[in-house]
C-alpha positions, 0 to 999 in steps of 0.5 A, a space after each residue: 500500500 505504501 509503494 502504490 501511494 509512492 508512485 502516484 506521487 512521483 507520477 503526479 509531480 513529473 506531470 507538475 514538472 511538464 506543466 511547467 517547461 510547457 509554460 515557460 517555452 510558450 513564455 519565451 516564444 511570446 517574448 522572443 519569438 519576433 526578434 529571433 524571426 528578424 534576426 534570421 531574416 537579416 542573416 539570410 540577407 547578409 549571406 544572400 548575395 542576390 539580396 545584398 546586391 539589390 541593397 547596394 544597388 539602391 544607395 550606389 549612385 548616391 553614394 558615388 556623388 557624395 564621394 565624388 564631391 568630396 575628393 577625387 578617389 573615385 576617378 583614381 579608383 575607376 580610371 584603371 579599371 576603365 582603362 582595361 575595360 575599354 581595352 578588353 572591349 576592343 581586343 573582344 569587339 573593337 566595332 562596338 567602340 568604332 560605332 560609339 565614336 563615329 558621331 564624334 569623330 566624323 564632325 571632327 575630322 570633317 572640320 580639320 580636312 575643311 581646315 586643311 583644304 581652306 589653308 591650302 587654297 589660301 597659300 595656293 592663291 597667294 603663290 599664284 599671285 606672286 608667282 610672276 611678280 618682280 619680287 618672286 625671283 628674289 623670294 624664289 633665291 630667299 627660298 633657296 638660301 634659308 632652304 624653306 619652300 617658296 610658298 612659306 617665302 610668300 607667306 612671310 613677305 605678304 601676310 600682315 595681321 595683328 591681334 588685337 584682343 583675346 576674350 576668354 568667355 564662359 560657355 554656358 553663361 557668356 561671361 567673361 572669364 579673362 581679357 587682354 589686349 595689346 598695348 597699341 589698342 584701347 580696351 572696350 567694354 569686355 562684357 559687352 563684346 561677350 554678350 554681342 558675340 554670345 548673342 550673334 553666336 546664339 542667333 546664327 544656331 537658331 535662325 539657321 537650324 544648327 546643330 548644338 555642335 555646330 559652331 560660329 567659327 568666324 565673323 567679319 567687321 570691316 578690316 577686323 574678323 574675329 576668330 572662335 575657338 570653341 571648348 566643352 566649358 570656354 571658348 576663345 574669341 581673337 580680334 584680328 585685324 588683317 589676314 593672319 596665318 591658317 596655323 593661328 587657329 592652332 595656336 587657339 586651339 592649344 591654349 584653349 587645350 591648355 586652359 581646360 587642363 589647368 582649370 577643368 573643376 573651376 570652369 566645371 563649377 563656375 558660378 560667376 566669379 572669374 577671379 580664379 582665372 587670373 593665372 590664364 593671362 600669361 598664355 592668352 597674352 601668347 596668342 597677341 601676335 603680329 606681323 607687320 610689313 617693312 617700308 618697300 623701297 625701290 629696285 636698286 640696279 646693283 641688286 639688279 646686277 647681282 641677281 643677273 651675275 648669279 643667274 649668269 653664273 648658274 647658266 655657266 655652271 648648268 651649261 659646263 655641267 651639260 658639257 661635261 656630262 656629255 663629254 663623259 657620255 661620249 667617252 663612255 660609249 666610245 670605251 664601251 663599245 671600243 675592241 679589246 677594252 672592257 669598263 669595270 668602274 668608273 670613279 673619282 680619285 683626289 679630284 681626278 675621274 679614273 677608269 678601271 678595266 681590262 685591255 688587250 694589248 692589240 687594242 688601241 691605246 685610249 690615251 690617243 683619242 682623249 683629245 678628241 673628246 676635249 680631254 687630256 691625261 690630266 683630267 682622267 686616269 686609266 688603270 688597266 689589267 692586260 687580257 687577251 679579247 675574242 674579239 675578231 678583229 684582235 684574235 685575227 691580228 694575234 693569230 696572223 702574229 703568231 702563225 706568220 702565213 705567207 702572203 699567198 695565204 689568206 686567213 679569215 676568223 669568225 665565231 672561234 672558227 679559223 678558215 685558211 685558203 690559199 698555197 703553203 709549203 708543206 713545212 708552214 702546214 705542219 708548224 701550223 697545225 701543231 700551233 693552232 691546237 695551243 691557241 685557247 680562242 680557237 674552236 677549230 682550225 680549217 686548212 683543207 683549202 690551202 694547197 701543199 706546194 711541195 704535194 703539187 710540185 714534188 721536188 727532188 730532194 736537190 730542189 729548194 722552194 721558198 716563198 718571197 711574197 707572192 713569188 716562188 723561188 727555185 733554187 738547187 738542181 733539177 732535171 730538165 723534164 721537172 723544170 719543163 713542167 714547173 709553168 704548167 704546175 704553178 697554175 695549180 697554186 692559188 695566191 702564187 703570181 710568179 717563180 724565179 729559177 735564178 738559182 737553179 741548175 739543170 742537171 741535164 
């Protein structure tokens, strides 16, 4: 009985404890449940990249704008990123960047081409105007002396201009940021002139339906003209008297670019105070250029005499050069065509011309015909190397000297082949056949048309035959019959015109 009561008490105690835990859990859920849900949602938002990126995108533009107003660190950070992005885009597909820049580059290129063409036309007109004047000769000599083009010399002597005033005007407000004037001019109200220029510029754009990027560049008032160079935040207006060179636009453009680089933030934040632009006075004063022309003087006879003398000397020099060139050409042609002479080089050594080459000893010495070309050995020197020419005339002469044929033999040489005809003694024919093989320029030697005198006459051992010119000399002893047959056999020997038997005795 006691055991049963204790078990009931323990069961009741456990039920009371469970009931108490459920109450505490409900109370905890009521007090901390909403906070726990918010913490879980916040943790999910931090861990979820998509939600985090969405939250940052809502405040990113405002954050960049606020930081850019404080300093330039945003620009410093984004500069390499932007540069790398452009490089990557160009490597990937350059057409995208080309399409993006096309609306900007097209007008800029057209403007540059138009300015160049206009400058070229103006220069051509002035050169054409003065090319036939009396001063043109003097200016051409000056161009030769200074190594400048004739057009540039004409510009330097004819263009007269004077830049009187320079205005630096804010583009959006039309207010004058800086104004410089030359010492020779009286300064007028710069604000009034600036307002006038702005009004004229706006009037032209509105009246003619010009695009925003199309600007008024020049306007003329009497002998004065105003050249305007536009920039992103300001423009320059130069008041010019006369006709300045076209490249003065480059001076204005470079000055305006320098001002935009040095005062970029000041131009962007301009609110009407021109004090921050006081240091632009120096670059603007460099644009106050001027060029004046001296007083004209009458032509001096001495000057014309000097010019005529110079022209005469130039003409004499040209004629002398032409004469020398013609002499050299004729002499060179003669040397190139002269048999037995091969010219390999012609050069000037120590102020004297030298001809270098090969010369056959049998060829004519060039010193013998220099006088016919108006030259002497003092004007030209020769350096020859000896060689044997295969020219037919020289080869035939050398063959005749070596073979020594009699007068009764005729020799013809052509194409490396030597042909002989006539009559010759047996001794000469044997010697000739041996020597012909040693001549290097002979391809073939034909003696089949040469009559052997010994074979035709068939002399005995006591008979001696010799040729004296075209005359056959017979000496020694012979029979009556051989002597009687000699005249008839002589007709069979071409080239032999007669014979003599003065020293021939009759054995019979």
